[in-house]
KEBAVEX-636796 format. One line per field, with one value per residue: x, z, y of N, C-alpha, C in turn; residue in one letter; residue number from 1. Coordinates in nm, 3 decimals. Example, Ala and Ser with C-alpha at 12.3 -4.5 7.8 and 13.67 -1.06 7.14 Angstrom:
// KEBAVEX-636796
n.u	(1.319; 1.285)
n.w	(0.780; 0.708)
n.v	(-0.569; -0.225)
ca.u	(1.230; 1.367)
ca.w	(0.780; 0.714)
ca.v	(-0.450; -0.106)
c.u	(1.320; 1.290)
c.w	(0.780; 0.787)
c.v	(-0.330; 0.003)
residu	(A; S)
num	(1; 2)
END
This chain:
// KEBAVEX-636796
n.u	(-0.463; -0.447; -0.712; -0.892; -0.806; -0.897; -1.136; -1.223; -1.189; -1.369; -1.639; -1.556; -1.610; -1.842; -2.009; -1.936; -1.878; -1.801; -1.723; -1.634; -1.606; -1.848; -2.059; -2.036; -2.099; -2.380; -2.525; -2.531; -2.588; -2.748; -2.858; -2.832; -2.597; -2.439; -2.418; -2.262; -2.042; -1.929; -1.891; -1.675; -1.479; -1.401; -1.291; -1.099; -0.900; -0.819; -0.684; -0.472; -0.344; -0.259; -0.079; 0.099; 0.185; 0.316; 0.541; 0.682; 0.740; 0.916; 1.118; 1.205; 1.315; 1.529; 1.658; 1.755; 1.936; 1.837; 1.727; 1.507; 1.336; 1.440; 1.438; 1.170; 1.121; 1.318; 1.253; 0.939; 0.786; 0.724; 0.581; 0.489; 0.314; 0.124; -0.043; 0.024; 0.232; 0.601; 0.627; 0.505; 0.460; 0.500; 0.572; 0.431; 0.177; 0.182; 0.209; -0.032; -0.208; -0.050; -0.021; -0.310; -0.401; -0.240; -0.376; -0.673; -0.545; -0.603; -0.700; -0.507; -0.243; -0.275; -0.278; -0.008; 0.155; 0.111; 0.198; 0.474; 0.556; 0.495; 0.657; 0.940; 0.953; 0.887; 1.125; 1.344; 1.275; 1.306; 1.574; 1.712; 1.680; 1.842; 2.086; 2.116; 2.138; 2.383; 2.482; 2.363; 2.324; 2.288; 2.319; 2.168; 1.920; 1.922; 1.840; 1.856; 1.883; 1.653; 1.423; 1.496; 1.357; 1.073; 0.759; 0.577; 0.658; 0.711; 0.427; 0.337; 0.513; 0.399; 0.109; 0.161; 0.198; 0.001; -0.108; 0.035; -0.156; -0.361; -0.422; -0.584; -0.865; -0.854; -0.836; -1.062; -1.218; -1.231; -1.319; -1.521; -1.382; -1.241; -1.231; -1.303; -1.416; -1.511; -1.331; -1.113; -1.026; -1.055; -0.816; -0.616; -0.672; -0.553; -0.324; -0.177; -0.210; -0.018; 0.203; 0.272; 0.334; 0.542; 0.758; 0.792; 0.793; 1.001; 1.227; 1.181; 1.266; 1.576; 1.659; 1.618)
n.w	(0.651; 0.455; 0.491; 0.401; 0.176; 0.061; 0.096; -0.072; -0.319; -0.282; -0.313; -0.538; -0.710; -0.720; -0.730; -1.001; -1.023; -1.031; -0.772; -0.580; -0.229; -0.150; -0.310; -0.247; 0.029; -0.002; -0.139; 0.025; 0.285; 0.283; 0.188; 0.343; 0.541; 0.332; 0.249; 0.462; 0.430; 0.204; 0.227; 0.428; 0.292; 0.098; 0.326; 0.381; 0.165; 0.129; 0.372; 0.344; 0.114; 0.205; 0.351; 0.171; 0.011; 0.197; 0.269; -0.001; -0.045; 0.147; 0.086; -0.173; -0.060; 0.063; -0.133; -0.263; -0.047; 0.192; 0.120; 0.014; 0.216; 0.402; 0.262; 0.260; 0.561; 0.606; 0.406; 0.384; 0.623; 0.960; 1.248; 1.565; 1.641; 1.789; 1.704; 1.406; 1.147; 1.156; 0.948; 0.632; 0.386; 0.040; -0.135; -0.047; -0.131; -0.380; -0.508; -0.508; -0.685; -0.927; -0.999; -0.985; -1.235; -1.415; -1.455; -1.558; -1.793; -1.923; -1.984; -2.080; -2.054; -1.783; -1.686; -1.810; -1.657; -1.410; -1.426; -1.481; -1.209; -1.078; -1.195; -1.162; -0.821; -0.767; -0.843; -0.732; -0.462; -0.489; -0.578; -0.320; -0.154; -0.240; -0.228; 0.037; 0.141; 0.130; 0.365; 0.608; 0.955; 1.108; 1.405; 1.556; 1.541; 1.795; 2.130; 2.320; 2.146; 1.966; 1.983; 2.055; 2.097; 2.221; 2.210; 2.173; 1.948; 1.739; 1.714; 1.602; 1.353; 1.205; 1.161; 1.029; 0.798; 0.675; 0.490; 0.224; 0.127; 0.009; -0.244; -0.276; -0.282; -0.501; -0.741; -0.742; -0.758; -1.026; -1.175; -1.398; -1.614; -1.681; -1.878; -1.787; -1.495; -1.299; -1.313; -1.317; -1.125; -0.842; -0.890; -0.901; -0.700; -0.487; -0.563; -0.549; -0.269; -0.185; -0.272; -0.228; 0.038; 0.086; -0.058; 0.138; 0.370; 0.320; 0.299; 0.499; 0.704; 0.623; 0.674; 0.952)
n.v	(-1.162; -1.332; -1.471; -1.271; -1.226; -1.473; -1.406; -1.216; -1.292; -1.532; -1.379; -1.191; -1.386; -1.463; -1.280; -1.101; -0.783; -0.412; -0.226; -0.377; -0.389; -0.238; -0.352; -0.600; -0.607; -0.505; -0.683; -0.892; -0.767; -0.523; -0.208; 0.012; -0.076; -0.122; 0.159; 0.259; 0.139; 0.184; 0.433; 0.415; 0.255; 0.520; 0.666; 0.492; 0.497; 0.775; 0.812; 0.598; 0.713; 0.970; 0.847; 0.715; 0.939; 1.074; 0.906; 0.881; 1.105; 1.180; 0.982; 1.103; 1.347; 1.235; 1.103; 1.354; 1.490; 1.548; 1.800; 1.939; 1.894; 2.098; 2.329; 2.368; 2.413; 2.655; 2.815; 2.853; 2.758; 2.679; 2.524; 2.447; 2.217; 1.953; 1.746; 1.828; 1.779; 1.939; 2.115; 2.248; 2.016; 2.004; 1.855; 1.580; 1.667; 1.742; 1.484; 1.321; 1.484; 1.501; 1.196; 1.176; 1.323; 1.200; 0.948; 1.079; 1.141; 0.918; 0.586; 0.409; 0.560; 0.532; 0.256; 0.182; 0.345; 0.211; -0.048; 0.032; 0.112; -0.091; -0.269; -0.138; -0.113; -0.386; -0.474; -0.369; -0.437; -0.726; -0.697; -0.548; -0.757; -0.975; -0.834; -0.786; -1.046; -1.118; -0.934; -1.068; -1.120; -1.398; -1.428; -1.229; -1.333; -1.482; -1.561; -1.371; -1.164; -1.132; -1.007; -0.712; -0.475; -0.548; -0.661; -0.440; -0.307; -0.492; -0.519; -0.256; -0.277; -0.474; -0.343; -0.128; -0.289; -0.315; -0.148; -0.258; -0.445; -0.357; -0.320; -0.552; -0.461; -0.262; -0.486; -0.612; -0.443; -0.351; -0.553; -0.531; -0.448; -0.665; -1.003; -1.252; -1.209; -1.408; -1.583; -1.501; -1.289; -1.418; -1.550; -1.348; -1.227; -1.400; -1.491; -1.213; -1.173; -1.356; -1.370; -1.070; -1.115; -1.325; -1.167; -0.941; -1.056; -1.190; -1.012; -0.868; -1.056; -1.098; -0.817; -0.837)
ca.u	(-0.452; -0.491; -0.834; -0.911; -0.794; -1.005; -1.303; -1.210; -1.162; -1.496; -1.718; -1.564; -1.636; -1.994; -2.023; -1.856; -1.931; -1.798; -1.798; -1.579; -1.650; -1.972; -2.145; -2.034; -2.196; -2.469; -2.565; -2.542; -2.654; -2.834; -2.838; -2.763; -2.475; -2.331; -2.358; -2.181; -1.909; -1.884; -1.772; -1.541; -1.364; -1.347; -1.170; -0.974; -0.825; -0.776; -0.604; -0.404; -0.338; -0.208; 0.042; 0.210; 0.214; 0.413; 0.634; 0.724; 0.821; 1.043; 1.222; 1.265; 1.408; 1.628; 1.764; 1.842; 2.005; 1.751; 1.737; 1.356; 1.255; 1.519; 1.393; 1.008; 1.154; 1.365; 1.170; 0.799; 0.665; 0.749; 0.529; 0.490; 0.189; 0.155; -0.128; 0.039; 0.362; 0.658; 0.667; 0.385; 0.506; 0.448; 0.589; 0.353; 0.049; 0.181; 0.224; -0.120; -0.217; 0.068; -0.062; -0.427; -0.365; -0.181; -0.493; -0.742; -0.521; -0.695; -0.680; -0.362; -0.150; -0.236; -0.228; 0.145; 0.227; 0.083; 0.299; 0.620; 0.580; 0.497; 0.815; 1.049; 0.870; 0.927; 1.270; 1.407; 1.240; 1.431; 1.757; 1.727; 1.676; 1.965; 2.194; 2.115; 2.177; 2.553; 2.516; 2.269; 2.356; 2.200; 2.320; 2.064; 1.788; 1.950; 1.742; 1.903; 1.895; 1.532; 1.303; 1.540; 1.275; 0.968; 0.661; 0.535; 0.753; 0.676; 0.278; 0.370; 0.530; 0.259; -0.021; 0.195; 0.177; -0.150; -0.093; 0.089; -0.245; -0.460; -0.443; -0.774; -0.985; -0.870; -0.853; -1.235; -1.317; -1.195; -1.394; -1.617; -1.274; -1.202; -1.284; -1.329; -1.422; -1.536; -1.234; -0.944; -1.042; -0.982; -0.684; -0.544; -0.658; -0.484; -0.154; -0.140; -0.175; 0.115; 0.350; 0.320; 0.339; 0.656; 0.840; 0.780; 0.845; 1.167; 1.283; 1.186; 1.352; 1.700; 1.658; 1.618)
ca.w	(0.550; 0.368; 0.485; 0.345; -0.003; 0.012; 0.075; -0.197; -0.435; -0.306; -0.327; -0.666; -0.824; -0.717; -0.779; -1.044; -1.038; -0.987; -0.642; -0.457; -0.081; -0.138; -0.373; -0.187; 0.136; -0.066; -0.167; 0.158; 0.401; 0.234; 0.114; 0.471; 0.546; 0.175; 0.224; 0.558; 0.409; 0.093; 0.273; 0.517; 0.195; 0.072; 0.424; 0.366; 0.060; 0.171; 0.469; 0.223; -0.014; 0.277; 0.413; 0.099; -0.031; 0.283; 0.246; -0.122; 0.006; 0.255; -0.003; -0.225; 0.036; 0.104; -0.264; -0.256; 0.072; 0.274; 0.055; 0.016; 0.346; 0.488; 0.210; 0.300; 0.673; 0.563; 0.297; 0.382; 0.735; 1.037; 1.360; 1.700; 1.668; 1.853; 1.595; 1.267; 1.094; 1.183; 0.842; 0.532; 0.285; -0.029; -0.213; -0.032; -0.153; -0.508; -0.547; -0.582; -0.795; -1.045; -1.011; -1.072; -1.376; -1.515; -1.450; -1.597; -1.910; -2.026; -1.890; -2.134; -1.928; -1.603; -1.713; -1.850; -1.526; -1.306; -1.506; -1.495; -1.080; -0.996; -1.218; -1.061; -0.686; -0.737; -0.890; -0.621; -0.379; -0.463; -0.552; -0.180; -0.084; -0.273; -0.159; 0.164; 0.223; 0.163; 0.517; 0.714; 1.037; 1.176; 1.510; 1.556; 1.573; 1.934; 2.257; 2.364; 2.023; 1.886; 2.018; 2.143; 2.110; 2.280; 2.148; 2.086; 1.801; 1.673; 1.687; 1.550; 1.239; 1.151; 1.181; 0.891; 0.685; 0.620; 0.365; 0.145; 0.097; -0.005; -0.348; -0.298; -0.308; -0.638; -0.823; -0.696; -0.805; -1.185; -1.269; -1.533; -1.710; -1.723; -1.976; -1.720; -1.356; -1.219; -1.255; -1.332; -1.024; -0.738; -0.892; -0.873; -0.524; -0.412; -0.617; -0.479; -0.112; -0.186; -0.368; -0.137; 0.201; 0.070; -0.089; 0.254; 0.494; 0.304; 0.334; 0.677; 0.760; 0.619; 0.743; 1.095)
ca.v	(-1.137; -1.435; -1.504; -1.188; -1.256; -1.552; -1.352; -1.119; -1.436; -1.620; -1.296; -1.144; -1.529; -1.491; -1.120; -0.992; -0.666; -0.277; -0.179; -0.403; -0.449; -0.201; -0.433; -0.751; -0.580; -0.454; -0.800; -0.971; -0.710; -0.446; -0.059; 0.091; -0.146; -0.072; 0.296; 0.286; 0.039; 0.297; 0.556; 0.339; 0.253; 0.630; 0.706; 0.435; 0.536; 0.891; 0.797; 0.544; 0.792; 1.061; 0.763; 0.677; 1.014; 1.145; 0.816; 0.921; 1.274; 1.147; 0.897; 1.212; 1.416; 1.177; 1.158; 1.518; 1.502; 1.633; 1.968; 1.950; 1.967; 2.213; 2.429; 2.398; 2.476; 2.806; 2.919; 2.839; 2.785; 2.561; 2.554; 2.350; 2.180; 1.779; 1.697; 1.830; 1.751; 2.040; 2.200; 2.177; 1.931; 2.009; 1.720; 1.493; 1.730; 1.756; 1.363; 1.228; 1.530; 1.431; 1.041; 1.198; 1.395; 1.060; 0.876; 1.136; 1.180; 0.808; 0.421; 0.358; 0.633; 0.504; 0.109; 0.171; 0.406; 0.117; -0.156; 0.059; 0.118; -0.241; -0.361; -0.095; -0.127; -0.534; -0.520; -0.280; -0.520; -0.835; -0.636; -0.546; -0.912; -1.061; -0.765; -0.793; -1.206; -1.082; -0.882; -1.062; -1.199; -1.496; -1.450; -1.123; -1.412; -1.552; -1.548; -1.209; -1.034; -1.169; -0.903; -0.631; -0.346; -0.560; -0.693; -0.337; -0.272; -0.594; -0.481; -0.123; -0.271; -0.525; -0.256; -0.081; -0.366; -0.356; -0.069; -0.316; -0.526; -0.228; -0.343; -0.615; -0.340; -0.215; -0.610; -0.650; -0.300; -0.342; -0.659; -0.524; -0.430; -0.822; -1.069; -1.353; -1.206; -1.504; -1.672; -1.413; -1.174; -1.481; -1.612; -1.232; -1.170; -1.506; -1.473; -1.109; -1.177; -1.508; -1.281; -0.956; -1.199; -1.359; -1.058; -0.836; -1.122; -1.238; -0.869; -0.810; -1.155; -1.054; -0.693; -0.814)
c.u	(-0.507; -0.635; -0.913; -0.920; -0.882; -1.144; -1.323; -1.288; -1.313; -1.633; -1.687; -1.582; -1.805; -2.058; -1.968; -1.886; -1.828; -1.822; -1.710; -1.673; -1.816; -2.044; -2.165; -2.170; -2.352; -2.566; -2.634; -2.634; -2.751; -2.781; -2.778; -2.616; -2.396; -2.263; -2.233; -2.016; -1.838; -1.783; -1.671; -1.437; -1.284; -1.300; -1.043; -0.856; -0.770; -0.675; -0.460; -0.279; -0.204; -0.050; 0.150; 0.258; 0.342; 0.548; 0.749; 0.787; 0.927; 1.179; 1.270; 1.339; 1.527; 1.726; 1.852; 1.929; 1.955; 1.705; 1.585; 1.312; 1.302; 1.474; 1.207; 1.056; 1.191; 1.259; 1.003; 0.754; 0.762; 0.653; 0.515; 0.336; 0.185; 0.064; -0.090; 0.189; 0.413; 0.653; 0.522; 0.482; 0.473; 0.482; 0.499; 0.163; 0.054; 0.159; 0.099; -0.198; -0.187; -0.010; -0.244; -0.454; -0.330; -0.302; -0.617; -0.695; -0.593; -0.615; -0.523; -0.248; -0.118; -0.189; -0.067; 0.186; 0.218; 0.191; 0.434; 0.647; 0.582; 0.621; 0.898; 1.014; 0.927; 1.056; 1.350; 1.349; 1.350; 1.570; 1.781; 1.758; 1.776; 2.062; 2.224; 2.177; 2.319; 2.557; 2.440; 2.339; 2.262; 2.176; 2.204; 1.922; 1.800; 1.841; 1.762; 1.834; 1.743; 1.463; 1.383; 1.443; 1.106; 0.846; 0.557; 0.532; 0.686; 0.513; 0.262; 0.353; 0.412; 0.157; 0.028; 0.176; 0.066; -0.169; -0.063; -0.049; -0.386; -0.561; -0.574; -0.838; -0.980; -0.898; -1.014; -1.296; -1.310; -1.233; -1.478; -1.476; -1.221; -1.301; -1.363; -1.356; -1.390; -1.408; -1.096; -0.943; -0.993; -0.840; -0.609; -0.516; -0.540; -0.340; -0.085; -0.093; -0.025; 0.179; 0.390; 0.406; 0.491; 0.786; 0.881; 0.863; 0.977; 1.246; 1.242; 1.290; 1.531; 1.719; 1.689; 1.748)
c.w	(0.427; 0.333; 0.432; 0.183; -0.044; 0.009; -0.030; -0.269; -0.406; -0.382; -0.534; -0.747; -0.809; -0.756; -0.846; -1.093; -0.935; -0.867; -0.512; -0.328; -0.047; -0.229; -0.324; -0.064; 0.105; -0.086; -0.050; 0.258; 0.361; 0.196; 0.231; 0.524; 0.454; 0.208; 0.345; 0.527; 0.303; 0.117; 0.380; 0.390; 0.167; 0.168; 0.400; 0.295; 0.084; 0.272; 0.385; 0.192; 0.074; 0.341; 0.303; 0.031; 0.055; 0.301; 0.137; -0.092; 0.071; 0.156; -0.121; -0.173; 0.101; -0.012; -0.285; -0.108; 0.181; 0.243; 0.060; 0.133; 0.430; 0.377; 0.235; 0.480; 0.661; 0.501; 0.292; 0.528; 0.829; 1.154; 1.475; 1.727; 1.714; 1.730; 1.429; 1.250; 1.147; 1.083; 0.736; 0.406; 0.167; -0.166; -0.198; -0.070; -0.303; -0.575; -0.602; -0.651; -0.896; -1.036; -1.065; -1.197; -1.476; -1.553; -1.561; -1.790; -2.001; -1.915; -1.956; -2.046; -1.819; -1.589; -1.751; -1.702; -1.413; -1.330; -1.431; -1.312; -1.039; -1.029; -1.102; -0.894; -0.694; -0.755; -0.793; -0.496; -0.376; -0.497; -0.375; -0.106; -0.123; -0.215; 0.007; 0.237; 0.219; 0.306; 0.609; 0.842; 1.137; 1.318; 1.569; 1.604; 1.701; 2.021; 2.275; 2.223; 1.940; 1.897; 2.099; 2.164; 2.193; 2.194; 2.068; 1.952; 1.730; 1.583; 1.579; 1.359; 1.164; 1.144; 1.034; 0.766; 0.613; 0.527; 0.229; 0.095; 0.082; -0.166; -0.390; -0.339; -0.442; -0.732; -0.826; -0.791; -0.970; -1.222; -1.358; -1.625; -1.728; -1.790; -1.883; -1.582; -1.268; -1.196; -1.257; -1.190; -0.910; -0.764; -0.846; -0.765; -0.451; -0.428; -0.561; -0.324; -0.101; -0.184; -0.269; 0.000; 0.169; 0.024; 0.083; 0.348; 0.462; 0.318; 0.444; 0.762; 0.778; 0.693; 0.922; 1.142)
c.v	(-1.184; -1.477; -1.388; -1.206; -1.386; -1.524; -1.302; -1.228; -1.484; -1.505; -1.257; -1.281; -1.511; -1.372; -1.041; -0.893; -0.537; -0.264; -0.236; -0.441; -0.383; -0.305; -0.536; -0.720; -0.538; -0.565; -0.874; -0.934; -0.595; -0.308; -0.006; 0.027; -0.118; 0.084; 0.314; 0.247; 0.111; 0.362; 0.513; 0.350; 0.428; 0.678; 0.670; 0.447; 0.679; 0.885; 0.727; 0.627; 0.898; 0.976; 0.763; 0.800; 1.103; 1.029; 0.821; 1.040; 1.230; 1.064; 1.019; 1.259; 1.327; 1.154; 1.263; 1.537; 1.559; 1.817; 1.996; 2.008; 2.057; 2.313; 2.499; 2.448; 2.605; 2.891; 2.919; 2.843; 2.659; 2.590; 2.447; 2.278; 1.989; 1.729; 1.759; 1.779; 1.900; 2.115; 2.142; 2.095; 1.903; 1.940; 1.609; 1.554; 1.711; 1.593; 1.314; 1.329; 1.502; 1.303; 1.079; 1.241; 1.272; 1.014; 0.904; 1.156; 1.064; 0.674; 0.393; 0.402; 0.554; 0.369; 0.121; 0.223; 0.290; 0.037; -0.106; 0.088; 0.009; -0.271; -0.285; -0.116; -0.288; -0.523; -0.464; -0.377; -0.682; -0.822; -0.608; -0.673; -0.987; -0.981; -0.800; -0.930; -1.181; -1.024; -0.927; -1.143; -1.256; -1.482; -1.358; -1.211; -1.502; -1.474; -1.412; -1.084; -1.041; -1.037; -0.796; -0.485; -0.412; -0.599; -0.563; -0.286; -0.340; -0.523; -0.391; -0.184; -0.363; -0.455; -0.201; -0.145; -0.402; -0.237; -0.190; -0.415; -0.445; -0.263; -0.448; -0.546; -0.320; -0.322; -0.611; -0.569; -0.294; -0.494; -0.636; -0.471; -0.586; -0.895; -1.216; -1.345; -1.336; -1.595; -1.624; -1.355; -1.288; -1.505; -1.489; -1.220; -1.270; -1.489; -1.311; -1.125; -1.297; -1.383; -1.178; -1.006; -1.223; -1.250; -0.983; -0.964; -1.170; -1.098; -0.825; -0.949; -1.128; -0.927; -0.695; -0.932)
residu	(F; L; L; S; G; I; C; Y; A; E; F; S; S; R; I; P; K; C; G; S; A; Y; V; Y; C; Y; A; A; L; G; E; I; W; A; F; I; V; G; W; T; M; I; L; E; Y; V; I; V; T; A; V; L; A; R; T; C; S; E; Y; I; D; Y; I; F; G; G; R; A; Y; Q; F; F; K; D; E; V; A; T; W; N; D; P; F; L; A; P; F; P; D; F; L; A; F; V; L; P; I; A; V; T; C; I; I; A; V; G; M; R; W; A; I; F; F; N; H; T; M; L; A; F; S; S; A; I; L; I; L; L; L; V; I; S; L; F; F; A; K; P; D; N; W; T; H; N; K; A; V; P; Y; G; A; H; D; I; L; R; A; A; A; K; S; Y; F; T; F; I; S; L; D; A; I; S; S; A; S; R; E; I; K; R; P; G; S; S; V; P; L; V; A; I; L; T; V; T; L; I; T; I; M; Y; C; G; T; T; V; I; F; T)
num	(1; 2; 3; 4; 5; 6; 7; 8; 9; 10; 11; 12; 13; 14; 15; 16; 17; 18; 19; 20; 21; 22; 23; 24; 25; 26; 27; 28; 29; 30; 31; 32; 33; 34; 35; 36; 37; 38; 39; 40; 41; 42; 43; 44; 45; 46; 47; 48; 49; 50; 51; 52; 53; 54; 55; 56; 57; 58; 59; 60; 61; 62; 63; 64; 65; 66; 67; 68; 69; 70; 71; 72; 73; 74; 75; 76; 77; 78; 79; 80; 81; 82; 83; 84; 85; 86; 87; 88; 89; 90; 91; 92; 93; 94; 95; 96; 97; 98; 99; 100; 101; 102; 103; 104; 105; 106; 107; 108; 109; 110; 111; 112; 113; 114; 115; 116; 117; 118; 119; 120; 121; 122; 123; 124; 125; 126; 127; 128; 129; 130; 131; 132; 133; 134; 135; 136; 137; 138; 139; 140; 141; 142; 143; 144; 145; 146; 147; 148; 149; 150; 151; 152; 153; 154; 155; 156; 157; 158; 159; 160; 161; 162; 163; 164; 165; 166; 167; 168; 169; 170; 171; 172; 173; 174; 175; 176; 177; 178; 179; 180; 181; 182; 183; 184; 185; 186; 187; 188; 189; 190; 191; 192; 193; 194; 195; 196; 197; 198; 199; 200; 201; 202; 203; 204; 205; 206; 207; 208)
END
């Protein structure tokens, strides 16, 4: 992720235009490859939106003591399909629409919402990190307990951390909205990767 952040920083300083990886690929390899990369980015954002919406709906359901999911199961429908969730998650369906409506209202509201959610999530992570320090058990990192579930689960967890670095695309996509994109975007890209890595690695170390 650090190497990816450095690549974004370098490209954004050389080609300070909107479009992120699509524009960089267009300038380096040509139109057909940029076309493929562009649609790959759209697919990436669709998948990430679905995963984040599902995760947020699980948090909301947990806050309400599981009553939201139980309502969907009892009052809407359930099914046994290995490729689908056991019930329709309307919370996950409504959340992206709500965020889209906020963005559609205007850039000022979108920026305010983005800053508010960033401050809230950062405060929660820092609070979790500080509180967890008082409950940490260093003996969990001994030889016999360090990897209780094997390397397979470590790789699964590492793959999920990919979603925390999606913001790199969003940073470089906003190059046209920045006064000095040649210097600001690279700096923000590097700082974003560094801060996210420190926060999530610190939280993981404390929790394990």
